[in-house]
N, C-alpha and C positions, 0 to 999 in steps of 0.2 A: 879352362877346363883342367881337372882334378884325375890322378889317376891314384887308385888305390894298390900298393904293393905289399907282397906277403916273402918275407925270407922263410926259407924252407928248411934251412938249416936252426931256427931258431922254435919256428912252428909245431908242438905235441899234437896238433889236431882237436884241440878242444871243440872247437863249433862252435866257440861265443861271438864271431863274427858274423858268421853265416845267421845267425839267429839276431844281433840288432841291426842289422843294415838295410836302411829302410827301401833302397833301390836294388839290394839285391845283386850286389858284388860278386858275393862270393858262393861258391861251393865247395862240397867235398869233393878230395882226388888222391887218392893212395892213402888215406887216411890221415891228410893234412888238408888245411885251406888252399884254395886256389882262388887269385880272384880274375876267376875267368869274363866278368864283364867289367874290369876294372875302369873301361873309360865312363860305365855309368857314374862313376864318383861325383855324390855332391859335396863333399867336405863336410859332412857332418858332424867330425871326430868320432862318432861312436865306437870305431873297428879299435883303433890303435886304444881308446880308454878302457876297452872291456878286456883288451888281450892281455893275458896273464903271462905270456913269453914276451912281449915286447918285441911282437914278429913282425907288426903292421907300419906301416908307415905310408902319409898321402903325401903323393908328389904333386908339383905343377906338371901339367902335359901337355903336348901339343895339339895344335889343329882347332876346331873350336867347333 
């Protein structure tokens, strides 16, 4: 299980991660990206690749 994590200190709210996520982990909140459904992550790698602010990492989660 993977979890997408957004560093709000780095995120500038471009929304690119929202657009490229095939499982819709992200949504915009208060002008920044929020991994609202972080546990949906399938580790496709799209979000950290397109993030111009290097604000997203994919981590190994808990559970299964």
